[in-house]
Biopython code that builds the backbone (N, CA, C, O; Angstrom):
import numpy as np
from Bio.PDB.StructureBuilder import StructureBuilder

atoms = [
    (1, "MET", "N", (19.659, 4.416, -27.080)),
    (1, "MET", "CA", (19.390, 4.753, -26.258)),
    (1, "MET", "C", (20.751, 6.151, -25.895)),
    (1, "MET", "O", (21.960, 5.999, -25.725)),
    (2, "SER", "N", (20.146, 7.083, -25.886)),
    (2, "SER", "CA", (21.062, 8.285, -25.591)),
    (2, "SER", "C", (21.897, 7.898, -23.960)),
    (2, "SER", "O", (21.639, 6.855, -23.359)),
    (3, "GLN", "N", (22.607, 8.633, -23.585)),
    (3, "GLN", "CA", (23.289, 8.605, -22.645)),
    (3, "GLN", "C", (22.078, 9.293, -21.510)),
    (3, "GLN", "O", (21.924, 8.770, -20.406)),
    (4, "GLU", "N", (21.441, 10.251, -21.848)),
    (4, "GLU", "CA", (20.625, 11.002, -20.695)),
    (4, "GLU", "C", (19.294, 10.019, -20.652)),
    (4, "GLU", "O", (18.832, 9.888, -19.518)),
    (5, "ALA", "N", (18.650, 9.356, -21.633)),
    (5, "ALA", "CA", (17.611, 8.313, -21.272)),
    (5, "ALA", "C", (18.524, 7.580, -20.237)),
    (5, "ALA", "O", (18.286, 7.877, -19.066)),
    (6, "LYS", "N", (19.435, 6.759, -20.433)),
    (6, "LYS", "CA", (19.915, 5.820, -19.508)),
    (6, "LYS", "C", (20.065, 6.093, -18.305)),
    (6, "LYS", "O", (19.824, 5.300, -17.395)),
    (7, "ALA", "N", (20.621, 7.641, -18.111)),
    (7, "ALA", "CA", (21.153, 7.764, -16.732)),
    (7, "ALA", "C", (19.448, 8.261, -15.995)),
    (7, "ALA", "O", (19.358, 8.535, -14.798)),
    (8, "PHE", "N", (18.353, 8.297, -16.843)),
    (8, "PHE", "CA", (17.533, 8.956, -16.599)),
    (8, "PHE", "C", (16.795, 7.324, -15.868)),
    (8, "PHE", "O", (16.252, 7.258, -14.765)),
    (9, "ALA", "N", (16.934, 6.448, -16.596)),
    (9, "ALA", "CA", (16.254, 5.016, -16.627)),
    (9, "ALA", "C", (17.085, 4.644, -15.260)),
    (9, "ALA", "O", (16.537, 4.754, -14.164)),
    (10, "ASP", "N", (18.176, 4.285, -15.368)),
    (10, "ASP", "CA", (19.009, 3.939, -14.256)),
    (10, "ASP", "C", (18.878, 4.951, -12.836)),
    (10, "ASP", "O", (19.496, 4.531, -11.858)),
    (11, "ASP", "N", (18.417, 5.734, -12.735)),
    (11, "ASP", "CA", (17.787, 7.003, -11.932)),
    (11, "ASP", "C", (16.836, 6.257, -11.193)),
    (11, "ASP", "O", (16.780, 6.078, -9.976)),
    (12, "LEU", "N", (15.856, 5.714, -12.389)),
    (12, "LEU", "CA", (14.751, 5.670, -11.842)),
    (12, "LEU", "C", (14.644, 4.366, -11.326)),
    (12, "LEU", "O", (13.853, 4.261, -10.388)),
    (13, "VAL", "N", (15.196, 3.400, -11.666)),
    (13, "VAL", "CA", (15.195, 1.729, -11.296)),
    (13, "VAL", "C", (16.215, 1.958, -9.906)),
    (13, "VAL", "O", (15.633, 1.334, -9.019)),
    (14, "ALA", "N", (17.296, 2.485, -9.400)),
    (14, "ALA", "CA", (17.986, 2.385, -9.027)),
    (14, "ALA", "C", (17.494, 2.276, -7.555)),
    (14, "ALA", "O", (18.278, 1.616, -6.873)),
    (15, "PRO", "N", (16.345, 2.771, -6.837)),
    (15, "PRO", "CA", (15.591, 2.500, -5.470)),
    (15, "PRO", "C", (15.426, 1.740, -5.644)),
    (15, "PRO", "O", (15.974, 1.138, -4.720)),
    (16, "LEU", "N", (14.726, 0.625, -6.614)),
    (16, "LEU", "CA", (14.063, -0.614, -6.674)),
    (16, "LEU", "C", (14.571, -1.756, -6.281)),
    (16, "LEU", "O", (14.115, -2.712, -5.653)),
    (17, "LYS", "N", (16.089, -1.385, -6.978)),
    (17, "LYS", "CA", (17.293, -2.811, -6.888)),
    (17, "LYS", "C", (17.189, -3.390, -5.556)),
    (17, "LYS", "O", (17.059, -4.614, -5.563)),
    (18, "PRO", "N", (17.220, -2.686, -4.128)),
    (18, "PRO", "CA", (17.235, -3.644, -2.969)),
    (18, "PRO", "C", (15.847, -3.968, -2.921)),
    (18, "PRO", "O", (15.751, -5.185, -2.767)),
    (19, "ILE", "N", (14.668, -3.390, -2.988)),
    (19, "ILE", "CA", (13.497, -4.469, -2.633)),
    (19, "ILE", "C", (12.934, -5.165, -4.163)),
    (19, "ILE", "O", (11.784, -5.593, -4.260)),
    (20, "TRP", "N", (13.571, -5.191, -4.911)),
    (20, "TRP", "CA", (12.990, -6.176, -6.208)),
    (20, "TRP", "C", (12.413, -7.420, -5.905)),
    (20, "TRP", "O", (11.385, -7.871, -6.410)),
    (21, "SER", "N", (13.238, -8.043, -4.916)),
    (21, "SER", "CA", (13.060, -9.531, -4.874)),
    (21, "SER", "C", (11.415, -9.564, -4.206)),
    (21, "SER", "O", (10.506, -10.338, -4.506)),
    (22, "ASP", "N", (11.408, -8.432, -3.201)),
    (22, "ASP", "CA", (9.753, -8.418, -2.325)),
    (22, "ASP", "C", (9.207, -7.754, -3.182)),
    (22, "ASP", "O", (8.651, -8.723, -3.698)),
    (23, "LEU", "N", (8.822, -6.777, -3.898)),
    (23, "LEU", "CA", (8.065, -6.478, -5.121)),
    (23, "LEU", "C", (7.494, -7.736, -5.999)),
    (23, "LEU", "O", (6.318, -7.829, -6.350)),
    (24, "THR", "N", (8.502, -8.673, -6.291)),
    (24, "THR", "CA", (8.324, -9.400, -7.587)),
    (24, "THR", "C", (7.747, -11.123, -6.821)),
    (24, "THR", "O", (7.308, -12.084, -7.453)),
    (25, "SER", "N", (7.949, -11.015, -5.370)),
    (25, "SER", "CA", (7.334, -12.408, -4.502)),
    (25, "SER", "C", (6.055, -11.821, -4.281)),
    (25, "SER", "O", (5.795, -10.623, -4.400)),
    (26, "ARG", "N", (5.130, -12.895, -3.894)),
    (26, "ARG", "CA", (4.061, -12.948, -3.495)),
    (26, "ARG", "C", (3.960, -12.646, -1.878)),
    (26, "ARG", "O", (2.835, -12.899, -1.449)),
    (27, "LYS", "N", (4.532, -12.348, -1.267)),
    (27, "LYS", "CA", (4.700, -12.190, 0.080)),
    (27, "LYS", "C", (4.449, -10.029, 0.042)),
    (27, "LYS", "O", (4.696, -9.279, 0.986)),
    (28, "LEU", "N", (4.013, -9.693, -1.097)),
    (28, "LEU", "CA", (3.721, -8.210, -0.891)),
    (28, "LEU", "C", (2.734, -8.077, -1.467)),
    (28, "LEU", "O", (2.630, -8.525, -2.609)),
    (29, "ASP", "N", (1.497, -7.283, -0.723)),
    (29, "ASP", "CA", (0.351, -7.001, -1.557)),
    (29, "ASP", "C", (0.433, -5.326, -1.653)),
    (29, "ASP", "O", (0.189, -4.528, -0.748)),
    (30, "PRO", "N", (0.878, -5.026, -3.116)),
    (30, "PRO", "CA", (0.643, -3.786, -3.408)),
    (30, "PRO", "C", (-0.319, -2.740, -3.358)),
    (30, "PRO", "O", (-0.239, -1.515, -3.451)),
    (31, "ARG", "N", (-1.224, -3.524, -3.192)),
    (31, "ARG", "CA", (-2.394, -2.788, -2.972)),
    (31, "ARG", "C", (-2.915, -2.638, -1.425)),
    (31, "ARG", "O", (-3.807, -1.856, -1.096)),
    (32, "LYS", "N", (-2.340, -3.358, -0.684)),
    (32, "LYS", "CA", (-2.501, -3.524, 0.615)),
    (32, "LYS", "C", (-1.923, -2.421, 0.880)),
    (32, "LYS", "O", (-2.733, -1.500, 0.986)),
    (33, "ALA", "N", (-0.701, -2.087, 1.053)),
    (33, "ALA", "CA", (0.530, -1.312, 0.867)),
    (33, "ALA", "C", (0.285, 0.292, 0.584)),
    (33, "ALA", "O", (0.835, 1.177, 1.239)),
    (34, "VAL", "N", (-0.530, 0.492, -0.380)),
    (34, "VAL", "CA", (-0.833, 1.485, -0.829)),
    (34, "VAL", "C", (-1.833, 2.162, 0.008)),
    (34, "VAL", "O", (-1.819, 3.280, 0.524)),
    (35, "ILE", "N", (-2.776, 1.139, 0.020)),
    (35, "ILE", "CA", (-4.254, 1.847, 1.414)),
    (35, "ILE", "C", (-3.890, 1.980, 2.518)),
    (35, "ILE", "O", (-4.303, 2.878, 3.251)),
    (36, "HIS", "N", (-2.785, 0.844, 2.953)),
    (36, "HIS", "CA", (-2.099, 1.192, 4.159)),
    (36, "HIS", "C", (-1.662, 2.098, 4.592)),
    (36, "HIS", "O", (-1.896, 2.326, 5.779)),
    (37, "SER", "N", (-0.645, 3.226, 3.653)),
    (37, "SER", "CA", (-0.137, 4.792, 3.507)),
    (37, "SER", "C", (-0.927, 5.601, 3.500)),
    (37, "SER", "O", (-0.611, 6.742, 3.838)),
    (38, "ILE", "N", (-2.308, 5.276, 3.090)),
    (38, "ILE", "CA", (-3.291, 6.328, 2.747)),
    (38, "ILE", "C", (-4.282, 6.379, 3.766)),
    (38, "ILE", "O", (-4.899, 7.434, 3.920)),
    (39, "ALA", "N", (-4.600, 5.086, 4.706)),
    (39, "ALA", "CA", (-5.976, 5.545, 5.495)),
    (39, "ALA", "C", (-5.465, 4.625, 6.769)),
    (39, "ALA", "O", (-6.345, 3.988, 7.349)),
    (40, "ILE", "N", (-4.211, 4.517, 7.211)),
    (40, "ILE", "CA", (-3.539, 3.938, 8.514)),
    (40, "ILE", "C", (-2.848, 5.281, 8.954)),
    (40, "ILE", "O", (-2.141, 6.003, 8.250)),
    (41, "ASP", "N", (-3.212, 5.464, 10.301)),
    (41, "ASP", "CA", (-2.115, 6.355, 10.934)),
    (41, "ASP", "C", (-1.120, 5.267, 11.703)),
    (41, "ASP", "O", (-1.536, 4.299, 12.341)),
    (42, "THR", "N", (-0.179, 5.503, 11.576)),
    (42, "THR", "CA", (1.104, 4.395, 11.983)),
    (42, "THR", "C", (1.427, 4.848, 13.305)),
    (42, "THR", "O", (1.792, 3.984, 14.101)),
    (43, "ALA", "N", (1.370, 5.888, 13.641)),
    (43, "ALA", "CA", (1.754, 6.520, 14.881)),
    (43, "ALA", "C", (0.855, 5.624, 16.133)),
    (43, "ALA", "O", (1.276, 5.082, 17.155)),
    (44, "ARG", "N", (-0.277, 5.707, 15.681)),
    (44, "ARG", "CA", (-1.425, 4.967, 16.836)),
    (44, "ARG", "C", (-2.102, 4.154, 16.473)),
    (44, "ARG", "O", (-3.131, 3.927, 17.110)),
    (45, "GLY", "N", (-1.780, 3.385, 15.287)),
    (45, "GLY", "CA", (-2.773, 2.135, 14.851)),
    (45, "GLY", "C", (-3.709, 2.041, 14.594)),
    (45, "GLY", "O", (-4.291, 0.979, 14.818)),
    (46, "THR", "N", (-4.455, 3.283, 13.885)),
    (46, "THR", "CA", (-5.515, 3.557, 14.282)),
    (46, "THR", "C", (-6.310, 3.949, 12.375)),
    (46, "THR", "O", (-5.453, 4.097, 11.504)),
    (47, "LEU", "N", (-7.373, 4.038, 12.051)),
    (47, "LEU", "CA", (-7.547, 4.342, 10.710)),
    (47, "LEU", "C", (-7.746, 6.169, 10.680)),
    (47, "LEU", "O", (-8.532, 6.800, 11.387)),
    (48, "LYS", "N", (-7.171, 6.514, 10.061)),
    (48, "LYS", "CA", (-7.190, 8.207, 9.728)),
    (48, "LYS", "C", (-8.657, 8.683, 9.631)),
    (48, "LYS", "O", (-9.458, 8.193, 8.836)),
    (49, "GLY", "N", (-8.918, 9.578, 10.414)),
    (49, "GLY", "CA", (-10.098, 10.098, 10.007)),
    (49, "GLY", "C", (-10.536, 10.917, 8.994)),
    (49, "GLY", "O", (-9.761, 11.788, 8.601)),
    (50, "GLY", "N", (-11.912, 10.786, 8.359)),
    (50, "GLY", "CA", (-12.317, 11.697, 7.144)),
    (50, "GLY", "C", (-12.435, 10.654, 6.001)),
    (50, "GLY", "O", (-12.813, 9.487, 6.106)),
    (51, "ILE", "N", (-12.124, 11.169, 5.135)),
    (51, "ILE", "CA", (-11.874, 9.990, 3.708)),
    (51, "ILE", "C", (-11.145, 9.112, 3.881)),
    (51, "ILE", "O", (-11.582, 7.962, 3.941)),
    (52, "ALA", "N", (-9.994, 9.350, 3.997)),
    (52, "ALA", "CA", (-9.527, 8.052, 3.732)),
    (52, "ALA", "C", (-9.420, 7.090, 4.883)),
    (52, "ALA", "O", (-8.654, 6.151, 4.669)),
    (53, "GLY", "N", (-10.021, 7.112, 6.064)),
    (53, "GLY", "CA", (-10.773, 6.030, 6.914)),
    (53, "GLY", "C", (-12.093, 5.676, 6.501)),
    (53, "GLY", "O", (-12.292, 4.474, 6.327)),
    (54, "ALA", "N", (-13.029, 6.466, 6.308)),
    (54, "ALA", "CA", (-14.247, 6.100, 5.048)),
    (54, "ALA", "C", (-13.924, 4.991, 3.755)),
    (54, "ALA", "O", (-14.548, 3.984, 3.421)),
    (55, "PHE", "N", (-12.948, 5.480, 3.303)),
    (55, "PHE", "CA", (-12.519, 4.960, 2.043)),
    (55, "PHE", "C", (-12.154, 3.631, 2.195)),
    (55, "PHE", "O", (-12.676, 2.752, 1.509)),
    (56, "LEU", "N", (-10.959, 3.312, 3.373)),
    (56, "LEU", "CA", (-10.637, 1.974, 4.179)),
    (56, "LEU", "C", (-12.362, 0.891, 4.002)),
    (56, "LEU", "O", (-12.683, -0.171, 3.467)),
    (57, "GLU", "N", (-13.035, 1.958, 4.802)),
    (57, "GLU", "CA", (-13.836, 0.983, 5.526)),
    (57, "GLU", "C", (-14.740, 0.861, 4.333)),
    (57, "GLU", "O", (-14.485, -0.290, 3.979)),
    (58, "ALA", "N", (-15.690, 1.347, 3.438)),
    (58, "ALA", "CA", (-16.379, 1.151, 2.292)),
    (58, "ALA", "C", (-15.569, 0.388, 1.560)),
    (58, "ALA", "O", (-16.238, -0.014, 0.608)),
    (59, "CYS", "N", (-14.381, -0.062, 1.497)),
    (59, "CYS", "CA", (-13.604, -0.633, 0.583)),
    (59, "CYS", "C", (-13.821, -2.346, 1.125)),
    (59, "CYS", "O", (-13.928, -3.437, 0.565)),
    (60, "ALA", "N", (-13.812, -1.903, 2.348)),
    (60, "ALA", "CA", (-13.591, -3.636, 2.894)),
    (60, "ALA", "C", (-15.318, -4.057, 3.363)),
    (60, "ALA", "O", (-15.708, -5.142, 3.794)),
    (61, "ARG", "N", (-15.979, -3.048, 3.157)),
    (61, "ARG", "CA", (-17.628, -3.669, 3.007)),
    (61, "ARG", "C", (-18.393, -3.863, 1.780)),
    (61, "ARG", "O", (-19.581, -4.123, 1.586)),
    (62, "ASN", "N", (-17.355, -3.658, 0.966)),
    (62, "ASN", "CA", (-17.692, -4.053, -0.316)),
    (62, "ASN", "C", (-16.827, -5.304, -1.016)),
    (62, "ASN", "O", (-16.724, -5.548, -2.218)),
    (63, "GLY", "N", (-16.404, -5.818, -0.205)),
    (63, "GLY", "CA", (-15.453, -7.190, -0.908)),
    (63, "GLY", "C", (-13.936, -6.654, -1.138)),
    (63, "GLY", "O", (-13.498, -7.327, -2.071)),
    (64, "ASP", "N", (-13.075, -5.863, -0.758)),
    (64, "ASP", "CA", (-11.869, -5.700, -0.926)),
    (64, "ASP", "C", (-11.247, -6.357, 0.057)),
    (64, "ASP", "O", (-11.465, -5.924, 1.188)),
    (65, "ARG", "N", (-10.341, -7.530, -0.074)),
    (65, "ARG", "CA", (-9.933, -8.378, 0.636)),
    (65, "ARG", "C", (-8.695, -7.264, 1.223)),
    (65, "ARG", "O", (-8.680, -7.054, 2.436)),
    (66, "SER", "N", (-7.898, -6.721, 0.534)),
    (66, "SER", "CA", (-7.090, -5.991, 1.119)),
    (66, "SER", "C", (-7.208, -5.295, 2.131)),
    (66, "SER", "O", (-6.520, -5.454, 3.139)),
    (67, "ALA", "N", (-8.148, -4.380, 1.988)),
    (67, "ALA", "CA", (-8.902, -3.606, 2.965)),
    (67, "ALA", "C", (-9.538, -3.778, 4.116)),
    (67, "ALA", "O", (-9.500, -2.992, 5.063)),
    (68, "TYR", "N", (-10.506, -5.436, 4.038)),
    (68, "TYR", "CA", (-10.680, -6.300, 4.828)),
    (68, "TYR", "C", (-9.832, -6.834, 5.948)),
    (68, "TYR", "O", (-10.092, -6.887, 7.150)),
    (69, "GLU", "N", (-8.047, -7.474, 4.856)),
    (69, "GLU", "CA", (-7.509, -7.476, 6.080)),
    (69, "GLU", "C", (-6.924, -6.664, 6.945)),
    (69, "GLU", "O", (-6.656, -7.016, 8.093)),
    (70, "LEU", "N", (-6.592, -5.122, 6.314)),
    (70, "LEU", "CA", (-6.072, -4.382, 7.128)),
    (70, "LEU", "C", (-6.984, -3.726, 8.133)),
    (70, "LEU", "O", (-6.352, -3.189, 9.042)),
    (71, "MET", "N", (-8.421, -3.609, 8.232)),
    (71, "MET", "CA", (-9.145, -3.354, 9.263)),
    (71, "MET", "C", (-9.323, -4.579, 10.398)),
    (71, "MET", "O", (-9.749, -4.329, 11.526)),
    (72, "VAL", "N", (-9.011, -5.706, 10.043)),
    (72, "VAL", "CA", (-9.140, -6.972, 10.991)),
    (72, "VAL", "C", (-7.643, -7.064, 11.775)),
    (72, "VAL", "O", (-7.515, -7.619, 12.866)),
    (73, "GLU", "N", (-6.353, -6.324, 10.916)),
    (73, "GLU", "CA", (-5.179, -5.993, 11.306)),
    (73, "GLU", "C", (-5.836, -5.254, 12.732)),
    (73, "GLU", "O", (-5.921, -5.769, 13.846)),
    (74, "LEU", "N", (-6.228, -4.002, 12.348)),
    (74, "LEU", "CA", (-6.240, -2.970, 13.297)),
    (74, "LEU", "C", (-7.500, -3.266, 14.656)),
    (74, "LEU", "O", (-7.886, -2.388, 15.428)),
    (75, "GLY", "N", (-7.903, -4.535, 14.661)),
    (75, "GLY", "CA", (-8.953, -5.112, 15.442)),
    (75, "GLY", "C", (-10.413, -4.490, 15.019)),
    (75, "GLY", "O", (-11.228, -4.575, 15.938)),
    (76, "MET", "N", (-10.884, -3.918, 13.890)),
    (76, "MET", "CA", (-11.838, -4.118, 13.572)),
    (76, "MET", "C", (-12.269, -4.737, 12.361)),
    (76, "MET", "O", (-11.532, -5.253, 11.521)),
    (77, "THR", "N", (-13.997, -4.618, 12.316)),
    (77, "THR", "CA", (-14.629, -5.831, 11.336)),
    (77, "THR", "C", (-15.437, -4.630, 10.586)),
    (77, "THR", "O", (-15.856, -3.681, 11.249)),
    (78, "PRO", "N", (-15.591, -4.689, 9.512)),
    (78, "PRO", "CA", (-16.353, -3.690, 8.822)),
    (78, "PRO", "C", (-17.841, -4.354, 9.190)),
    (78, "PRO", "O", (-17.936, -5.564, 9.396)),
    (79, "GLU", "N", (-18.837, -3.582, 9.245)),
    (79, "GLU", "CA", (-20.328, -3.618, 9.365)),
    (79, "GLU", "C", (-21.206, -3.079, 8.156)),
    (79, "GLU", "O", (-22.434, -3.097, 8.228)),
]
sb = StructureBuilder()
sb.init_structure("model")
sb.init_model(0)
sb.init_chain("A")
sb.init_seg("    ")
for serial, (resi, resn, name, xyz) in enumerate(atoms, 1):
    if name == "N":
        sb.init_residue(resn, " ", resi, " ")
    sb.init_atom(name, np.array(xyz, "f"), 0.0, 1.0, " ", f" {name:<3s}", serial, name[0])
structure = sb.get_structure()
């Protein structure tokens, strides 16, 4: 491996080192984390309007467990 490729790989992996144990544990649901960042307004603790909120609601209604859990955490149930 060239020094340039090694430096690139080191830079790519460096931010993950502190959270590696969380990423590889069963405590973290990556899909839930991504959906949360897309569809939840963390400042207000509510669904974002428009497509993002509609996406979460549609996923929850169609059996996506991560989306359903997020809606329940917000005090909502998809119908």
